[in-house]
C-alpha positions, 0 to 999 in steps of 0.5 A, a space after each residue: 499500499 502507498 501512503 501520501 504524506 500530509 501537505 502542510 500550510 505553514 504559519 509564521 508568528 511574529 512580534 514586530 520589535 524582533 529582526 525581520 531576518 528571523 522570518 526570512 530565514 524561517 520561511 526558506 529553512 522550514 520549506 526546505 526541511 519539510 520537503 526533504 522529509 517528503 512533505 509538500 507546503 503551502 506558504 503565504 506570499 511574503 508581500 501579503 503581510 509584513 514579512 509574510 508572517 502574522 502579528 495583528 488581527 488584520 494579518 490574521 484575517 489575511 492568513 485565514 483567507 489564505 486557508 480558506 481559498 486552499 482548503 482541502 489542499 492541506 492536512 495540517 498547519 505548522 505554527 512556527 515561532 521564529 520569535 515570540 509571536 503574537 497570540 491574538 494574530 494567530 487566534 484570528 488566523 487559525 480559529 477555524 482551520 479545521 485541521 490539526 495544528 502543531 506549535 513549533 518554537 525556535 530555540 535561542 543560542 547562548 551566544 546570541 542572547 543580546 536584544 538584537 539577536 534573542 528570539 524569546 520563542 520559548 516564552 511565546 510558545 506558552 503565550 500561544 498555547 494559553 490563548 488557544 486553550 482559552 478560545 478552544 482551539 485544538 493544537 499539538 505541542 511536542 517536546 522539547 519545548 523549543 526545537 530547530 527545524 534542522 534537528 533530528 528531533 524535529 524530523 521525529 516530531 514531523 513524523 508523529 504530526 504527519 501520522 496524527 494528521 492522517 488519522 484525523 483527516 482520514 477518520 472524520 468523514 469516512 464511509 464504511 461498508 457493512 456487506 451482509 447482516 450481522 451473524 445472529 450468534 455474534 452480538 459481540 459486534 453490534 454497533 450504534 450506526 447513529 453514534 457513528 454518524 454523530 462522529 462523522 462516519 457513515 455506514 452503508 449496509 448491503 444484503 448478501 443477496 444483492 452480492 450474489 446477484 451481482 456475481 451471477 452477472 459476471 463473465 469469466 471472460 470479463 477483462 476485470 475478472 481476468 486481471 483479478 485472476 492473475 493477481 490472485 494466482 500470484 498472491 497465495 498458494 492455491 494448490 488443491 483448491 477447486 476451480 469453481 471455488 477459485 472462480 467464485 472468489 474471483 468473481 466476488 472480489 471483483 464485486 467488492 472492488 466495484 462497490 468500493 468505487 461506486 460507494 466510496 468505501 474507506 473500509 468494509 466489514 463482511 458477513 463471512 459465514 455460513 451463506 458464503 460457504 452454503 451458497 458459494 462454496 467458499 470463505 472470502 478470507 483471501 479477498 479480505 487479506 488482499 484488500 487489507 494488503 492494498 490499504 482497504 481495511 476489511 473486517 470479518 464478521 460484520 465488525 464495523 467497529 474494528 473496520 473503523 479501528 483498523 483504518 485509523 491504525 493503518 492511516 497512522 502506520 502507513 502499512 496494512 492492519 488485520 482484524 484478529 481474535 484474542 484466541 488462546 493462551 500460550 502455555 504458562 506465559 501470562 504476558 503471551 497469547 495467540 492472535 488468530 484469524 482464519 485468513 484475512 491477514 494481509 500478505 505483508 504481515 505474514 511470515 511467508 506466502 499464505 496457502 489457501 485452504 478449506 475452512 477447517 473449522 466450519 467444516 465441522 458443521 457444514 462438511 468438508 470442501 465448501 469453505 475454500 478461501 482461508 489464507 493460512 500461514 503465520 504472522 511475521 514477528 515485530 512490534 505492533 499497535 493494537 486497538 478496538 472500538 465500541 459504541 456506548 451511550 452515543 459515544 465512540 470508546 477505543 482501547 489502544 496498546 502495544 506489543 510485539 509478535 515474537 518468534 515463538 512457534 505455533 503448533 503445525 496443526 493450528 489452523 488459520 493465520 496466527 502469531 504469538 503476541 507478547 504484551 506487557 501486563 497482558 492480563 491487566 489489559 485482558 481485564 480491562 478489555 473484558 470488564 468494559 465490553 470490548 470485542 473478541 476481536 482487536 485490530 493490529 497494524 505493525 509498528 509502535 504508533 499508539 501515541 499519535 493515534 491516541 491524540 488524534 482521537 482524544 484531542 481532535 476527534 473527541 473520542 474516549 481512549 483507554 490505553 491498556 
């Protein structure tokens, strides 16, 4: 999957009795640094205000109009303080941005502390933060309190802020598709659709019958089918899979792709049993695996809450996400467990190429040979961030945590795609998850990206978050 870095609008705060050279230097320096880090930038013309910066309310209005004209072209604002800056002008400029704001203050140098050379941005940053709090303007301020744009720490802060912006701008206004009704026994994945909409997330629902009907109209000679056929052939090992099952998987994948395009889905959750097995003779796991691998989160069992969580985690990590079961203890190891699902894990998160098999668990009730499509294998070792979401009293509530997939073996006869997860204080985390009524599923993505996701949820989206 390809993740595009956030485009930033740059704001320069000024306090008039400081040298003009600070502004000219910062305007060039910040653009150069951000471009080298892979970010596009939008900068107010230097002739639009004094030095192209903002000090007065009038200049603030000029900058606000600049943002209005460029709305939709930027995903975050970097408020840079080459000197103390002016809080009143900043409020006027940024009170209606609608995107995250990072406040960055230039450091003073000990050999440049005369009145003609001092910046005092250390103090000015407090003033901006104070008045933003008074006006209810959400912002992000990272450590250290002052940081030079050319430093490695600044690059780390931009990486954090970029991930945060991708979550905020992605989740706000997202559309998630529910393909099929919730399976009757799975009350664990019930969701409040109105709570989602209240928080800017639209849920669109479709009956499986309409999906099956669309599949019937598809010819194997169709160019989309041929392309999909070739793609799946290389995606996993299909040895032993019946031709009819493979064709149905290809057709279903084409239909889902068409729906994603038609309705603008950012993520989906699908009813994956047992009609798929009884009517089509397949399990859709490998379809979900491939969707996840190209950055379209796809959850099992119509778990909309985890589809939303997967989307947020994937936006932050820039890597695929997966929906897994909290499935098994790992012997007597209290901080380890087995996370598993039948086969929707993206190929990029697996230790090797997956093998497509029958659904060994569902076969116990409907018979063998009717559930081909499980992309089985093992999850690759490495750090990961996990989380899940429920709706409660009209609000969205998440938990987030971090752990790592170890190289510990999973028994050879263990069905599906699984990995041994090690999580600090796992037993306490499980208590929290259970007592608060969270899912039997959890969403995972590679990397340690808990904190930008947590801040995006809490500070900018207004969600409740528990760190486990």
